[in-house]
C-alpha positions in Angstrom: -21.6 -23.8 -30.9 -23.9 -23.0 -34.0 -27.3 -21.1 -34.3 -27.8 -24.4 -35.5 -27.0 -26.3 -32.7 -28.6 -23.8 -30.0 -31.9 -24.0 -31.9 -31.7 -27.6 -31.6 -30.9 -27.1 -27.9 -33.9 -25.1 -27.1 -35.8 -27.5 -28.6 -35.0 -30.2 -26.7 -35.0 -28.5 -23.4 -38.8 -27.1 -24.6 -39.9 -30.7 -25.1 -38.2 -32.1 -22.1 -38.5 -29.4 -19.0 -42.1 -27.9 -20.6 -43.5 -30.7 -22.6 -44.1 -28.0 -25.6 -42.4 -27.7 -28.6 -40.5 -24.5 -29.4 -41.6 -23.4 -33.1 -39.4 -20.2 -33.7 -36.1 -19.2 -34.2 -32.7 -19.5 -31.6 -30.0 -17.5 -32.8 -26.6 -16.1 -30.7 -26.6 -12.2 -30.2 -23.2 -10.7 -29.7 -24.7 -7.2 -28.9 -26.2 -8.1 -25.7 -24.2 -7.1 -23.0 -26.4 -6.8 -19.6 -28.2 -9.6 -20.2 -28.1 -13.4 -21.0 -31.0 -13.2 -23.2 -34.1 -11.8 -24.2 -37.5 -13.5 -25.7 -38.7 -11.3 -28.3 -42.8 -10.0 -28.5 -43.2 -9.7 -31.8 -41.3 -12.6 -33.6 -41.1 -14.9 -30.6 -37.3 -15.6 -31.0 -35.0 -16.1 -28.2 -31.8 -14.4 -28.5 -28.8 -15.9 -26.3 -25.7 -14.1 -25.5 -22.5 -16.3 -26.7 -20.3 -14.7 -23.6 -22.4 -16.6 -21.3 -21.5 -19.3 -23.0 -17.9 -19.0 -23.2 -17.5 -17.6 -19.5 -19.9 -19.4 -17.4 -20.6 -22.6 -19.5 -23.4 -24.9 -20.6 -25.4 -25.1 -17.0 -25.8 -21.4 -16.7 -27.0 -20.8 -20.4 -29.3 -24.0 -19.5 -30.8 -22.1 -17.0 -31.0 -18.9 -18.7 -32.9 -20.8 -21.9 -35.5 -22.2 -19.1 -35.8 -18.7 -18.5 -36.4 -17.4 -21.9 -38.8 -20.1 -22.9 -40.9 -19.2 -19.3 -41.6 -16.0 -21.2 -42.0 -17.8 -24.6 -44.8 -20.5 -23.4 -46.6 -17.8 -21.2 -46.5 -15.3 -23.8 -48.1 -17.3 -26.4 -50.8 -19.0 -23.7 -52.2 -15.7 -23.0 -51.1 -15.9 -19.0 -48.8 -13.2 -17.4 -45.3 -13.6 -19.3 -43.6 -10.4 -17.7 -41.3 -11.1 -14.6 -43.3 -9.6 -11.9 -45.9 -11.9 -13.0 -47.2 -14.5 -10.7 -47.8 -17.4 -13.1 -43.8 -16.3 -14.5 -42.3 -17.0 -11.2 -43.8 -20.1 -10.3 -43.3 -21.7 -14.1 -39.6 -20.7 -13.4 -39.6 -22.0 -10.0 -41.1 -25.2 -11.2 -38.7 -25.9 -14.0 -35.5 -24.7 -12.5 -34.6 -21.7 -14.6 -32.4 -18.5 -13.7 -34.2 -15.5 -12.2 -31.1 -13.5 -12.8 -28.3 -14.5 -15.0 -24.6 -14.5 -13.6 -22.7 -11.1 -14.7 -19.4 -11.3 -16.9 -16.3 -10.0 -15.6 -16.4 -8.2 -19.1 -19.5 -6.3 -18.4 -18.4 -5.4 -14.9 -15.1 -3.8 -16.2 -16.6 -1.5 -18.7 -19.3 -0.5 -15.6 -16.3 0.6 -13.6 -14.8 3.4 -15.5 -12.3 5.6 -13.6 -13.4 9.2 -12.7 -12.0 11.6 -15.0 -13.3 14.8 -13.8 -13.3 16.5 -10.2 -15.5 19.7 -10.4 -14.1 21.7 -6.9 -16.2 24.8 -5.5 -14.2 28.1 -5.7 -16.1 29.1 -2.6 -16.0 26.3 0.3 -14.1 23.9 -1.4 -16.7 21.4 -1.9 -15.3 18.4 -4.8 -17.6 16.5 -7.0 -16.2 13.3 -9.2 -17.4 12.6 -12.2 -17.0 10.3 -14.9 -18.5 12.7 -17.4 -17.7 16.0 -18.7 -19.9 18.5 -17.3 -20.5 22.5 -18.2 -19.7 24.0 -15.2 -21.9 27.6 -16.4 -24.8 25.5 -16.0 -24.3 24.0 -12.8 -23.5 25.5 -9.3 -21.9 23.9 -6.0 -25.0 22.2 -4.3 -23.3 23.0 -1.0 -23.4 27.0 -1.1 -24.0 27.6 -4.7 -20.8 29.1 -5.6 -19.3 28.4 -8.9 -17.6 25.1 -10.2 -13.6 25.2 -11.7 -13.1 21.7 -13.3 -10.1 19.8 -13.4 -9.0 16.7 -15.6 -7.8 13.8 -13.0 -4.3 14.0 -14.8 -4.2 17.6 -13.5 -4.8 16.7 -10.0 -2.4 14.0 -10.0 0.8 16.2 -11.1 0.4 19.0 -8.8 
């Protein structure tokens, strides 16, 4: 589906479910990782994550569109357009929009990065698992304040 088709779809949903026209731009943004879409306050444009369409289908994307249109119409009317506002929650429920979008399997895989480092206290043997490298000169053991020794997870497996 092209940006032009997305634009027409959002305009149609806006008229059908909100009774108001959508007069700004709609486009796909493949850089969105953890969200299904976003409403841009300054330009009033709406961006949709194309991966949501590929992996979750038309129904889920329409729920995301309704969510973003709630932000859009409430913001232009000067009402509460934020997630915590009562106006937003009421309108979202009335039109059947998504409160949260379904997570993408790809995003879940990237978040589940395996531990690469194991820090071990030289004094008490307490172990800490870390995904990122830590400067052991700066930190000490939380249990006994002893010095830490860093091991790569591959070193641990070989022993």
